[in-house]
C-alpha positions in Angstrom: -22.2 92.0 -14.9 -21.5 93.2 -18.4 -24.0 92.2 -21.1 -23.0 89.1 -23.0 -23.4 91.0 -26.2 -20.9 93.7 -25.3 -17.3 93.1 -26.4 -14.7 91.9 -24.0 -11.2 93.2 -23.8 -8.3 90.8 -23.9 -4.6 91.4 -23.8 -2.7 89.9 -26.6 0.9 90.8 -27.2 0.6 93.7 -25.0 -2.2 95.5 -27.0 -5.8 95.5 -26.0 -7.7 93.3 -28.4 -11.4 93.5 -28.6 -13.0 90.1 -29.0 -16.8 90.0 -29.5 -18.5 87.5 -27.2 -21.1 85.5 -29.1 -23.9 83.5 -27.6 -22.9 79.8 -27.8 -25.0 77.5 -29.8 -25.2 73.8 -30.7 -22.4 74.3 -33.2 -20.0 75.5 -30.4 -21.0 72.4 -28.3 -20.1 70.1 -31.2 -16.7 71.7 -31.5 -15.9 71.0 -27.9 -12.7 69.1 -27.2 -11.6 67.1 -24.1 -9.2 69.8 -23.1 -12.1 72.0 -22.2 -11.7 74.6 -24.9 -13.2 75.3 -28.3 -11.2 75.2 -31.4 -11.2 79.0 -31.5 -9.9 79.2 -28.0 -7.3 76.6 -28.7 -6.1 78.5 -31.7 -5.9 81.7 -29.7 -3.9 79.9 -27.0 -1.5 78.6 -29.6 -0.9 82.1 -31.1 0.0 83.5 -27.7 3.6 83.8 -26.8 4.5 81.2 -24.2 7.3 83.3 -22.8 5.3 86.4 -22.2 4.9 85.7 -18.5 8.7 85.6 -18.2 9.2 88.9 -20.0 6.6 90.5 -17.8 8.6 89.4 -14.7 11.8 90.8 -16.1 10.1 94.2 -16.8 8.7 94.4 -13.3 5.2 93.6 -14.3 5.1 96.0 -17.3 3.8 94.7 -20.5 5.6 95.2 -23.8 4.0 98.0 -25.7 2.3 97.2 -28.9 4.3 98.0 -32.0 3.2 101.3 -33.6 2.1 101.3 -37.2 4.9 102.4 -39.5 4.7 105.9 -41.0 6.2 107.2 -44.2 9.6 108.6 -43.5 9.9 112.4 -44.0 12.2 113.6 -46.8 15.8 113.9 -45.8 17.1 117.5 -45.3 20.5 118.7 -45.4 22.4 118.4 -42.2 23.0 121.7 -40.5 26.6 122.7 -40.0 28.3 121.5 -36.9 28.7 123.8 -34.1 31.4 123.9 -31.5 30.7 122.0 -28.4 30.1 124.2 -25.3 32.7 124.1 -22.6 32.3 121.4 -20.0 30.9 122.5 -16.7 31.7 121.3 -13.3 29.3 118.7 -12.1 26.8 119.9 -9.5 27.3 118.6 -6.0 25.4 115.5 -5.1 22.2 115.9 -3.4 20.5 113.6 -0.9 18.3 111.0 -2.5 14.6 111.8 -2.2 12.6 109.5 0.1 11.1 106.5 -1.5 7.5 106.6 -2.4 5.2 104.2 -0.8 4.2 101.2 -2.9 0.9 101.8 -4.6 -1.6 98.9 -4.6 -1.7 97.3 -8.0 -4.8 98.1 -9.9 -7.1 95.3 -10.9 -6.7 94.1 -14.5 -10.2 95.3 -15.4 -9.4 98.8 -14.5 -6.2 98.6 -16.5 -8.1 97.4 -19.5 -10.5 100.3 -19.3 -7.8 102.9 -19.4 -7.0 104.6 -22.7 -4.0 103.7 -24.8 -2.1 107.0 -24.2 -2.7 107.0 -20.5 -1.6 103.4 -20.4 1.6 104.3 -22.2 2.2 107.2 -19.9 1.7 104.9 -16.9 4.0 102.4 -18.3 6.7 104.9 -19.0 6.4 106.4 -15.5 7.0 102.9 -14.1 10.1 102.2 -16.1 13.2 101.7 -14.2 16.2 103.9 -14.6 17.8 103.5 -18.0 21.0 102.2 -16.4 19.2 99.1 -15.1 17.4 98.6 -18.4 20.7 98.7 -20.2 22.0 95.9 -18.0 18.9 93.9 -18.8 19.1 94.4 -22.6 21.1 91.2 -23.3 18.6 89.1 -21.4 15.8 90.7 -23.3 17.4 90.0 -26.6 18.0 86.4 -25.6 14.4 86.0 -24.6 13.2 87.6 -27.8 15.3 85.2 -29.9 13.9 82.2 -27.9 10.4 83.6 -28.5 11.0 83.8 -32.2 12.4 80.3 -32.4 9.5 79.1 -30.4 7.0 80.7 -32.8 8.6 79.0 -35.7 8.2 75.6 -34.2 5.2 73.4 -35.0 3.1 72.9 -31.9 2.7 69.2 -30.8 -0.4 67.6 -32.0 -3.3 67.0 -29.7 -4.1 63.5 -28.5 -6.6 61.6 -30.7 -9.4 60.3 -28.5 -10.8 58.2 -31.4 -7.6 56.1 -31.5 -7.8 55.3 -27.8 -11.5 54.5 -28.1 -10.8 52.1 -31.0 -8.0 50.4 -29.0 -10.2 50.0 -25.9 -13.0 48.6 -28.0 -10.7 46.0 -29.6 -9.3 45.0 -26.3 -12.8 44.4 -24.9 -13.8 42.4 -27.9 -10.7 40.2 -27.6 -11.5 39.6 -23.9 -15.1 38.7 -24.7 -14.0 36.3 -27.5 -11.6 34.5 -25.0 -14.4 34.2 -22.5 -16.8 33.0 -25.2 -14.3 30.4 -26.4 -13.8 29.1 -22.9 -17.5 28.8 -22.4 -17.8 26.9 -25.6 -15.0 24.6 -24.5 -16.6 24.0 -21.1 -20.1 23.5 -22.4 -19.4 21.5 -25.6 -15.9 20.1 -25.9 -15.1 19.2 -22.3 -18.6 19.1 -20.8 -18.7 15.3 -20.5 -15.3 15.1 -18.9 -16.1 17.8 -16.3 -19.5 16.3 -15.6 -17.8 12.9 -15.0 -15.2 14.5 -12.6 -18.0 16.2 -10.7 -19.9 12.9 -10.5 -16.8 11.1 -9.2 -16.6 13.6 -6.3 -20.1 12.7 -5.3 -19.7 9.0 -5.5 -19.0 6.8 -2.5 -17.8 3.2 -3.2 -18.6 0.6 -0.7 -17.0 -2.9 -0.6 -19.4 -5.8 -0.4 -17.3 -8.7 1.0 -17.7 -11.9 -0.8 -18.9 -14.8 1.5 -15.9 -16.8 2.3 -16.1 -20.5 1.7 -16.2 -23.0 4.5 -13.8 -25.8 5.4 -15.4 -29.2 5.8 -14.2 -32.6 6.9 -14.5 -35.6 4.6 -18.1 -36.2 5.7 -19.3 -32.6 5.4 -18.9 -31.6 9.0 -18.0 -27.9 9.4 -14.5 -27.3 10.6 -14.5 -23.5 9.9 -17.1 -21.2 8.4 -18.2 -17.6 8.3 -21.1 -16.1 10.3 -23.0 -12.9 9.9 -21.2 -9.9 11.3 -20.8 -6.2 10.7 -18.0 -3.9 9.6 -17.6 -0.2 10.6 -16.3 2.2 8.0 -15.6 5.9 7.7 -15.7 8.5 4.9 -12.9 10.8 5.8 -14.3 13.6 3.7 -17.5 13.6 5.6 -16.1 13.3 9.2 -16.0 16.8 10.6 -14.3 16.2 13.9 -12.1 13.0 13.9 -11.0 13.4 17.5 -14.6 13.6 18.8 -15.7 10.7 16.6 -12.7 8.5 17.7 -13.5 9.3 21.3 -17.0 8.0 20.9 -16.1 4.9 18.9 -13.1 3.7 20.9 -14.9 2.2 23.9 -17.4 0.4 21.6 -15.0 -1.0 19.1 -12.2 -1.7 21.6 -9.7 0.2 19.4 -7.4 2.9 20.7 -8.5 6.4 19.9 -5.2 7.3 18.3 -5.5 4.4 15.9 -9.0 5.5 14.9 -7.9 9.1 14.3 -5.1 7.8 12.1 -7.5 5.8 10.0 -9.9 8.7 9.6 -7.2 11.1 8.2 -8.0 12.6 4.9 -5.9 11.6 1.9 -5.8 10.8 -1.7 -5.6 7.6 -3.7 -2.7 6.9 -6.2 -5.0 8.1 -9.0 -5.5 11.5 -7.3 -9.0 11.0 -6.0 -10.0 11.6 -2.4 -10.2 8.6 -0.1 -13.9 8.1 0.6 -13.9 4.7 2.3 -11.7 3.2 5.1 -12.4 0.2 7.4 -12.4 1.1 11.1 -13.3 -2.4 12.3 -14.3 -5.7 10.7 -16.0 -8.8 11.9 -17.7 -7.1 14.8 -20.9 -8.6 16.2 -24.3 -7.4 15.1 -24.9 -5.9 18.5 -21.7 -3.8 18.3 -22.8 -2.6 14.8 -26.1 -1.5 16.2 -24.4 0.5 18.9 -22.3 2.3 16.4 -25.3 3.1 14.2 -27.1 4.5 17.2 -24.3 7.2 17.6 -25.3 8.8 14.2 -21.9 10.2 13.6 -21.6 12.0 10.3 -19.3 10.0 8.0 -19.4 6.8 10.0 -21.4 3.8 8.7 -22.0 0.2 9.4 -22.5 -2.5 6.8 -22.9 -6.3 6.6 -19.7 -8.3 7.1 -18.6 -11.8 8.0 -16.6 -13.2 10.9 -14.7 -16.5 10.8 -15.9 -19.1 13.3 -14.2 -22.4 14.2 -16.7 -24.6 16.1 -14.1 -27.0 17.3 -11.8 -24.2 18.6 -8.5 -26.2 18.9 -9.7 -29.2 16.9 -7.2 -29.5 14.0 -6.3 -25.8 14.7 -2.7 -26.3 13.7 -3.9 -27.7 10.4 -6.9 -25.4 9.7 -5.2 -22.1 10.7 -7.1 -18.8 11.0 -7.9 -15.6 9.1 -7.1 -12.0 9.9 -9.4 -9.0 10.5 -9.7 -8.4 6.8 -10.9 -11.9 6.2 -7.6 -13.1 4.6 -6.1 -16.4 5.5 -3.0 -16.1 7.6 -2.1 -19.6 8.6 -2.8 -23.3 7.9 -5.3 -24.3 5.2 -6.9 -20.9 5.5 -3.7 -19.4 4.1 -2.8 -22.3 1.7 -6.2 -22.2 -0.1 -7.1 -18.5 0.5 -7.6 -17.8 -3.2 -10.3 -20.5 -3.4 -12.0 -19.7 -0.2 -11.9 -15.9 -0.5 -14.0 -15.4 -3.6 -14.3 -12.0 -5.2 -15.6 -9.0 -3.4 -18.5 -6.9 -4.8 -18.9 -3.2 -4.9 -21.8 -0.8 -4.4 -21.2 2.8 -5.7 -23.8 5.4 -4.7 -24.2 9.1 -5.4 -24.4 10.9 -2.0 -25.6 14.3 -1.0 -24.0 16.9 1.3 -25.4 15.1 4.3 -23.6 11.8 3.4 -26.9 10.0 2.6 -27.3 8.3 -0.8 -29.5 10.1 -3.3 -32.6 8.1 -4.0 -32.7 8.7 -7.7 -28.9 9.4 -8.1 -26.3 7.4 -9.8 -25.8 3.8 -8.6 -23.7 0.9 -9.7 -23.7 -2.5 -8.1 -21.3 -5.3 -8.8 -22.4 -8.4 -6.9 -19.9 -10.4 -4.9 -18.9 -13.8 -6.1 -18.9 -16.2 -3.1 -15.8 -18.3 -2.5 -15.8 -22.0 -2.8 -15.6 -24.3 0.1 -12.8 -26.7 0.7 -13.4 -30.3 1.8 -10.5 -31.9 3.6 -9.7 -35.6 3.9 -9.7 -35.2 7.7 -12.3 -37.1 9.6 -13.5 -34.8 12.4 -14.3 -37.6 14.9 -11.0 -39.5 14.3 -9.1 -36.2 14.5 -10.7 -35.5 17.9 -9.7 -39.0 19.2 -6.1 -38.7 17.9 -5.6 -35.2 19.1 -7.0 -36.0 22.6 -4.7 -39.0 23.0 -1.6 -37.1 21.8 -2.2 -34.1 24.0 -2.7 -36.2 27.1 0.5 -38.2 26.7 2.6 -35.2 25.6 1.6 -33.3 28.7 2.5 -36.3 30.9 6.0 -36.5 29.5 6.4 -32.8 29.1 7.3 -33.0 25.5 8.5 -30.0 23.4 6.2 -31.1 20.6 4.2 -34.1 19.4 2.8 -35.3 16.1 0.4 -38.0 15.3 -1.2 -38.8 11.9 -3.2 -41.5 10.2 -3.0 -42.3 6.5 -5.4 -44.3 4.3 -3.1 -46.8 2.7 -5.2 -47.3 -0.5 -5.8 -43.6 -1.3 -3.0 -41.7 0.5 -5.6 -39.5 2.2 -4.8 -38.1 5.6 -7.6 -39.1 8.0 -6.1 -37.4 11.0 -3.2 -35.1 11.7 -2.7 -33.7 15.1 0.0 -31.5 16.6 0.9 -30.6 20.2 0.9 -27.9 21.5 -2.2 -26.4 19.9 -4.3 -23.3 20.2 -7.8 -22.0 19.8 -8.2 -21.1 16.1 -11.4 -19.2 16.9 -9.4 -16.8 19.0 -5.7 -16.9 17.9 -4.8 -13.6 19.6 -1.2 -13.3 20.6 -0.5 -17.0 20.5 3.3 -17.8 20.2 4.4 -19.0 16.9 5.5 -22.4 18.3 1.9 -23.2 19.2 0.7 -22.6 15.6 3.2 -24.9 13.9 1.8 -28.0 12.1 4.6 -30.4 13.3 3.5 -33.2 11.1 4.7 -31.3 8.0 7.1 -28.7 9.4 9.2 -30.5 12.1 12.5 -31.7 10.8 14.0 -34.6 12.7 16.4 -37.5 12.4 14.3 -40.6 11.7 16.6 -42.9 13.7 15.7 -46.6 13.6 12.5 -46.1 11.7 14.8 -45.6 8.7 16.1 -49.2 9.0 13.1 -51.0 7.2 13.8 -48.9 4.1 17.4 -50.3 4.0 16.1 -53.9 4.5 13.5 -53.4 1.8 16.1 -52.1 -0.6 18.4 -55.1 0.0 15.5 -57.5 -0.5 14.5 -55.7 -3.7 18.0 -55.8 -5.0 18.3 -59.5 -4.1 21.2 -59.0 -1.8 19.4 -60.8 1.0 16.5 -63.2 1.4 13.7 -63.1 3.9 15.3 -66.1 5.7 18.9 -64.9 5.5 21.0 -65.1 8.7 23.9 -62.7 8.5 26.6 -62.9 11.2 26.3 -59.8 13.3 29.0 -58.6 15.7 28.2 -56.5 18.7 30.1 -53.5 17.3 31.3 -52.1 13.9 33.6 -49.3 13.1 33.1 -46.8 10.2 35.2 -43.8 9.6 36.8 -43.9 12.9 33.5 -44.1 14.7 32.3 -47.2 16.5 28.6 -48.3 16.2 27.1 -50.9 18.6 23.8 -52.6 19.1 21.5 -51.3 21.9 20.8 -54.9 23.0 24.1 -56.6 23.7 24.8 -59.9 22.1 28.0 -61.8 21.0 28.9 -62.2 17.4 26.4 -64.6 16.0 23.9 -65.1 13.3 20.7 -63.1 13.4 17.5 -63.4 11.3 16.2 -60.5 9.3 13.1 -60.2 11.5 15.4 -60.4 14.5 17.6 -57.6 13.2 14.4 -55.4 13.0 13.0 -56.6 16.3 16.1 -55.8 18.3 16.9 -52.8 16.1 20.4 -54.0 15.4 22.6 -51.1 14.2 25.5 -53.4 13.2 23.2 -55.8 11.2 21.7 -52.9 9.2 25.1 -51.3 8.6 26.4 -54.6 7.3 23.5 -55.0 4.9 23.8 -51.4 3.8 27.5 -52.0 2.9 26.2 -54.4 0.3 23.9 -51.8 -1.2 26.5 -49.0 -1.4 26.0 -45.2 -1.1 24.5 -44.8 -4.6 21.7 -47.3 -4.2 21.0 -46.2 -0.6 20.6 -42.6 -1.9 18.4 -43.8 -4.8 16.0 -45.7 -2.6 15.8 -42.8 -0.1 14.6 -40.6 -3.0 12.2 -43.3 -4.2 10.6 -43.5 -0.7 10.1 -39.7 -0.9 12.8 -38.5 1.5 14.6 -35.2 0.8 11.6 -33.6 -1.0 8.2 -32.2 0.2 5.4 -34.6 -0.3 3.0 -32.0 -1.6 0.4 -33.0 0.9 -1.2 -29.5 0.6 -0.2 -28.0 3.9 1.6 -24.6 4.0 5.2 -24.5 5.1 6.0 -28.1 4.5 9.7 -28.9 4.9 11.6 -31.0 2.4 14.1 -32.6 4.7 17.7 -33.6 3.8 19.3 -36.7 2.3 23.0 -36.6 1.5 24.1 -37.6 -2.1 27.0 -40.0 -2.2 29.6 -37.4 -3.1 28.9 -35.7 0.2 29.3 -38.8 2.4 32.2 -38.9 4.9 33.7 -42.0 6.4 31.3 -42.1 9.2 28.3 -41.6 6.9 28.6 -45.3 5.9 27.6 -46.1 9.5 25.3 -43.3 10.4 23.1 -42.9 7.3 21.8 -46.5 7.1 20.5 -46.3 10.7 18.8 -43.0 10.2 21.4 -40.5 11.5 22.6 -37.7 9.4 19.2 -37.7 7.6 16.5 -35.1 8.1 12.9 -36.0 7.5 9.4 -34.9 8.5 6.7 -37.1 10.1 4.6 -37.0 6.9 7.5 -38.1 4.8 8.1 -41.2 6.9 4.4 -42.0 7.1 4.2 -41.9 3.3 7.3 -44.1 3.0 5.7 -46.7 5.3 2.5 -46.3 3.2 4.5 -47.6 0.2 5.4 -50.7 2.2 1.7 -51.1 3.2 0.5 -50.4 -0.4 2.3 -53.4 -1.9 5.4 -51.3 -2.7 3.6 -48.4 -4.4 4.4 -44.9 -3.0 1.2 -42.9 -2.9 1.4 -39.1 -2.5 -0.4 -38.1 0.7 -3.1 -35.4 0.4 -5.2 -33.3 2.7 -7.7 -31.9 0.2 -10.5 -34.1 -1.1 -12.0 -31.4 -3.4 -13.8 -28.1 -3.6 -17.5 -27.5 -3.1 -19.4 -24.8 -5.0 -22.3 -22.7 -3.7 -24.7 -25.3 -4.9 -23.1 -28.0 -2.8 -21.5 -29.9 -5.7 -18.1 -31.5 -4.9 -15.3 -31.2 -7.4 -12.8 -33.8 -6.5 -9.1 -33.0 -6.4 -6.9 -34.8 -8.9 -5.3 -38.0 -7.7 -1.8 -37.7 -6.3 1.4 -39.0 -7.7 2.2 -42.7 -7.6 5.4 -44.6 -8.2 6.6 -48.1 -7.5 9.4 -48.5 -5.0 9.3 -52.2 -4.2 7.6 -55.2 -5.8 4.5 -56.5 -4.2 6.4 -59.6 -3.2 9.2 -57.7 -1.5 6.7 -55.4 0.3 4.8 -58.4 1.7 8.0 -60.0 2.9 9.1 -56.8 4.5 5.8 -56.4 6.3 6.0 -59.9 7.6 9.5 -59.2 9.0 8.3 -56.0 10.6 5.7 -57.9 12.6 8.5 -59.2 14.8 8.9 -55.7 16.2 5.5 -56.0 18.0 5.6 -59.8 18.7 9.1 -61.2 19.1 10.6 -61.7 22.5 12.6 -58.7 23.7 11.4 -56.6 20.7 11.5 -52.8 20.9 7.9 -52.3 19.8 5.8 -54.6 22.0 4.0 -51.6 23.5 2.5 -51.0 20.0 0.8 -54.3 19.7 -3.0 -54.3 19.4 -5.0 -57.2 20.7 -6.7 -59.2 17.9 -4.8 -57.4 15.0 -1.6 -58.1 13.3 0.6 -55.0 13.5 3.8 -54.3 11.6 5.9 -51.3 12.6 9.2 -49.9 13.9 10.4 -47.8 16.7 13.1 -45.1 16.4 15.1 -42.6 18.3 16.8 -39.6 16.8 17.5 -35.9 17.3 15.7 -32.8 16.3 17.3 -30.4 13.8 16.5 -26.7 14.0 18.3 -23.8 12.3 21.0 -26.3 11.1 21.8 -27.5 14.6 20.7 -30.3 16.9 18.5 -29.5 19.9 18.9 -31.1 23.2 16.9 -34.3 23.9 15.6 -37.2 21.9 13.0 -37.6 19.3 11.1 -40.8 19.8 8.9 -42.3 17.1 6.8 -45.3 16.2 5.4 -46.0 12.7 3.2 -49.0 12.0 0.4 -50.4 9.9 -2.6 -52.6 10.6 -3.8 -55.2 9.8 -0.3 -56.2 8.8 -1.5 -59.0 6.5 -4.0 -56.6 4.8 -3.0 -53.1 5.7 -5.7 -50.4 5.8 -4.1 -47.6 7.8 -0.6 -46.3 8.6 -0.1 -44.4 11.8 3.0 -42.4 12.8 3.8 -40.8 16.1 6.8 -38.5 16.8 7.6 -36.7 20.1 10.5 -34.5 21.1 11.5 -35.1 24.7 14.0 -32.6 26.0 14.7 -34.7 29.1 16.0 -37.6 27.0 13.3 -40.1 28.0 11.0 -41.8 25.5 11.2 -45.5 25.5 7.6 -45.8 26.5 6.1 -42.9 24.6 5.7 -43.7 20.9 4.3 -47.3 21.3 1.4 -46.6 23.6 0.3 -43.5 21.6 0.5 -45.5 18.4 -1.6 -48.3 19.8 -4.3 -45.9 21.0 -4.3 -44.0 17.7 -4.4 -47.1 15.5 -7.1 -48.6 17.7 -9.3 -45.5 17.3 -8.9 -45.7 13.5 -9.7 -49.4 13.2 -12.7 -49.1 15.5 -14.0 -45.8 13.9 -14.0 -47.4 10.4 -15.0 -50.8 11.8 -12.1 -52.7 10.3 -12.3 -56.3 11.5 -9.3 -58.5 12.2 -8.2 -60.8 9.4 -8.3 -63.8 11.7 -4.9 -64.9 10.8 -2.4 -65.2 13.5 1.0 -63.6 13.4 3.9 -66.0 12.7 6.4 -66.9 15.4 9.8 -65.2 14.9 13.3 -66.1 16.0 15.9 -63.4 16.7 19.0 -65.5 16.4 19.5 -68.5 14.0 
């Protein structure tokens, strides 16, 4: 290897140039550029002709000789005289071309560099192509030379500036770090509280704490319906890992289909966007069932205290009391009517839970205690209710009635002491009971009152002074109104009848004749005063209002049908309240089922008194009660089966039709409404029964007698000791 101090030959522009090689130092290192060359080498590279490789290819690999230094031109001499040109000679014959010389291997560049200048020029000249070929290449050489000159005149493009790129990259990194720092400040300072709250919400599990539902008591404090200790099973859908497996294990214990449990445990979101963390799987299960579920230790499934509604009397007043659903909400009867009072307000326990679904001992916790519901005390007497319901059910089964209703009112207060319906059901286990068995017929059944409507017309005529208690109108056996003939059930010739006799034999003709004196307007007015055509507001859900026709809707036959209770729609409770006005010296007292509410401390808050209005004067009411006693005492009267030994009873029987969905049903509705003792009334009892087979003459009276006797004996009401007067039917 040549010494580093010896010069090195380089070819530049075709001439050998001697470049001394110097030992590099720190100064050369500092002048290093990214292109891998020093500034000196870069300058030498710029000075070199970029088209030289192309020229070398054109010359067949020969380099362009270096230009010779210019010498002084010799002095011009006179031109010698021209000589005549020698005669042309014939061209010599062509000879065969000599054989081509074998190609010589190209010498290495190092050997070429060591050859002398003259020898190099001789070698170059010997390798020149014939002048003829060179002449043809002359235009190309000139073009390349011109391009080379133009290229040399151009300014070379500037090298890339690494400092500019470095500054740009640094600025970009700084901007990126500033954005990250700003976001960190926002997360840690500005929005830290909001993000922390959102994170806490994801770890919170709300649990409902059902409020103890109030009980339903009778007027003496006996329990008719109350809640007992139970358990509810819940699920946290976010914690349940395998819903199908969990449902398969829970289904036989809870008695709920596996598919229903899987549907309940599906994950979802609330309307506010949060995950659903609590769903009920079953409510009101027994404590034993709750313990079995807890023993399964399924992740995401829990058991908590709950209540289950219990009705000790089962079917006792079931149509009145009603029942609750699985969620503890009242669905029928008084449970539904007073659900807002009984339900109370549920509490809530919110706990922070860990990954295993267990509450963190020192974690966040919020407890809102439940507010117990208030209890409702009814006016019903449990013992009397039992007696009335038993009597009604027995008789209705014997006559195969479609429905039956029996109720007892306290005349002085309007309180309902008993209200039974048939058929009934077990309120403790309502299950899939048909809707017809859950109806409270005393307030929901709409029927034609029939002849029990007649005392209202007699009372109105007495109050208006159109008749007197001892009047004896002439009554024919038939009467025609609007093309329709009405006749009395008990045949008699045209003759005078007493007012008690008209009621005792339930004379249709006699009542129609008296109603003609009243006229449609006064009839309709007294019907409204007695409470017909509007719900009484007794406090039971689904109470019907009935129908009474205003005078402008009367037809010709209405003058005969409406006074005798046909073409009128009423409920048993409406007719009982109307008779209560007669028993209460002419004052209509709104019937009521609720006596008051009881708080958690046992204090009773009485319900406000019901509406009162005077319909008849006390004198008229007394005269009407006396005339109605003939129904249970006069010879041949229709209500003899309702008489009670030792007591004076005033009442009236009736037969009508049942209205349902704006049409009459087949069969008769038989009824008996009365009061006792008649001379000092304490109770009003009403009995209605729908008999599809058309019978009924001996149904209402016996049931009334048994019901009223139970009420008089239960409250130890003694007879007045005064005997009932003797009544004549015909004058």
